N, C-alpha and C positions, 0 to 999 in steps of 0.2 A: 761790504763785510761788516756786520757790528760786532762787537765784545762783549759779551756777559758775564760778569766774571760770577765764577761758583763758590759758594761759601756753605762747605759741609763744618754742622754743631752735631758737638755729642759732649754731653754732662756738660750743658753750657759752653763749652769753647767751642772755636773753629779749630778744627784739624787739618792736616795734611793728610788729603785723603792718598793714598800709594798702592796700585792694583788692587785696588776692591777688596782691599784684606782687610776689614775696619776693627776686628779687636787688636791691629798692631797699629793702626791711627793716633800719632801723638798730638798736644798743641802744637799749632802752626807757630813757627815764627817770619816773620816778615819784616822786608825792607818797609814796609807801608807804616808800623805800628809797633809801639813796644813790648805790646803783650798781645795775647789770642783771644783779646775781648773781643766777644762778635760786635757790639756797637762803635767800638774803635777802629775794626778793620772794615767798617761800614762806614763811616764818617771819613777815614782814609780812602776808602776809593772813589768816594763822591769828590772829595774835596782835590785831591793830588792826582785823579786820572781821570774826572770830570767821568767815573763810568754811573750812574742811577739805576741799572735797571740791574738788579742780580738775580740767581739762580741759589734758594739757600734748599736745603737737601739736611733736611732734620732727619738726625741719624736715629735717634732715641725712638723718635714715633715712625721710622720706616721697621724700625725692631719693634715697636707694638705699644709703647708708652704712645700716652698724652702726648698731641700737641704741645709745642709751646708759646702758647698764645701770646704771653706778654712778650716773649722775646722777636716775636713776626712784629710785636705794635712798635717795640725801642727798634728795632730794624727800619720800618715804617716810618717814623720819628725822626730820623735822623739823615733822609734825605731819597734811602732809598726807594725804588719799588721793585716788588717781588714775585719772580716766581716761586713758589713753592710746592715742594714735597715732600709731604707729609704721611707718606706711606701709605695711600687709602688703598684700605681692602676689603669696606662694604660700604653699604650707601648710604650708613647712619653717620660714617665719615666724610665720604662726599658730601651731604647735605652740611656737614657742619662748617667745612669747610669754600662751599659755597656761600653759608649766612656770614663769615667772615670774609669775604671778598665782597660780598654787598655790601658790608659796613665800612671798608677801607678798600677806596678807589684805586689806591694805589697798588692792589693785589692784582698783578697783571699776568699770573698764567697758574692753574691749580694742575700739579704735573700727575697724572698717572702711568707712575709707574709699571711697566712688564713685570719687575722683579716682586712687587705687590699684592700684584692679581691672578687670587686664585683660581679664576671661571671667567674665561671669554665673556661672556654672558654678562659681567659686571660692568663689562666696559663701555658695552651699547647702553647697561643703566646709567652708566656717569654721563653720557653724552645726552641725556634726558635732562639731568640736573644741571648740568654745568652750561652755561653759556658760552656757544659752538667758540666765542674769540679767546675764550678764557681756557679749554682744557689742551693742552697738551701731554700726548703720548709720548713716553722715551719709549723707547724700545733698545733697551736692557741687556747689553752682549756678556760676554764674559771669555776671551780667548776665543772670539767671531762666533758661538755659539750661542742661543738664547737662554738669558737668562731668566728662568719662570717655572713658578709653580704649577702653570695651567698643563695639566697632562698632554691634550692636544698642540699644546704647543712646543712641548718639547719634542715632539715627531716631526717637527715644520722647520724649514729653514728661517733663517732672520728675514729672507727677502720674501718669503711667501706669508710671514705676519704682517710685514710692514704694509704688503700690498693689502693685505682683505682690510687692516683700517683704515688705510685711505680708501676705499672703495669704499666703505661704511661712512664715506663724512665729515671722518676727522679731518681737522685743514691745519693745526700744525703738529710735528712730531720730532724728537729730540732722537739723534743714534749715539750712541756713546759704547763702546767696551771698555768696562771698566779695568781691566787687564793694562789696558793704556793709560789709566788714570796717574798724573804721577811719575811717569817713568822716561819721560822727555826723549821718547819715539815718535812721535805723529800719529794721527787718530789711526790708521791703520782698515778706516771703514770707506777707500774707494769705491769700490764696485757695488757698496750697498749703496750708499749716495748717490752715485751719478745713475744708477739705476733705479729708483725711486724718483729723480729727480726728472727722467725720459718719460717714465711711465705716467708720473702724475705730477705736471709741470703747476698744477694750482696747489699744492700742497708745501706747505712752508716749512722748509727743513734746517737744523739747528743739529751743530756734532760737537762733539769733544771729546777728550781722554788723549792726554800725552801731546797738546799744543805746545811749542818749542819759542815761536818767531813770527816774524811778518810772514814770511815764507811759509808758512805753515797755513797762518792765516789765507792768505791769495790761493793756496792749492784747497783749501775748503769751500773757499768762493767758485772755484773753481768748476767743484764736483756740484756745485748745483744750492750749497748754503747758504742760508740769507745770515748766520749768525753761528759767533763760538763760542762754548762754553770754558772756561780758561781760568787756570786757579795758581801753579805753582808758577810757572809764566812771570806773572803778573809777582810774588810775592816773594820769588828771587832775583828779582829785578832785572829780569834777561829780555822783558815787553815792556816798558818807558811809554811813557805820555808822547812823544813826540813820532813813537812807532806807529803809534798808532792814528796822530795827524796824517802820518806816509801813507798810509792804508784809506784814508778819506773818512774814517773815523769819526761822528761824529756824536748824536745822542744816541746810546746804547736804545735798541727799539724794543716794543710794544711785549 
């Protein structure tokens, strides 16, 4: 099981994500760093935890703003590899992200978030633009229901959407229920993760939302997940470096 810290950026600061209610997010207070400055947090993750791959959610870009390219570069320069969610909702934005990735080898993932995709056909276009090993589909949920603007996806359950995406050849998928993020209640996506893993054993599956402790990481591994997105448990000091060593965590993966 690999641990991938989640860094949520809003108005130039790292914020604490709670239950997906973005208007209520506040600047992060962390045991790792004296401020919510993204580079300070990034360096602390690298130096104190040896966590060198991070999931970066650019919340302003997800809301429609221009991606914070300079900030991405600064985080890469501090030693992180990044999975970047910049709210790609058009082929033009997807092409921009791919060009950025081509010029920055430490970009290890481009996130296509279900909440940002307004037409399911766009995902197939993204698959033509982004290298297969880079594209990550985020199966976004809120209280177990698909979080999406796509009309037909609104009529489906999450398992149907995830299965469709996997059958169409996408290799990497995040399963996350935003209602559980920062709530310290566990992921709550057992049935979805285990079923996707059983149906599509070649699908690389990640999960997050509500991870509290080593036992939660082991549970996600049992569900078939190869990595966990974690934030609050690290910044509140609930998960320490020794805990990651206890579960065999070494280099956070790809």
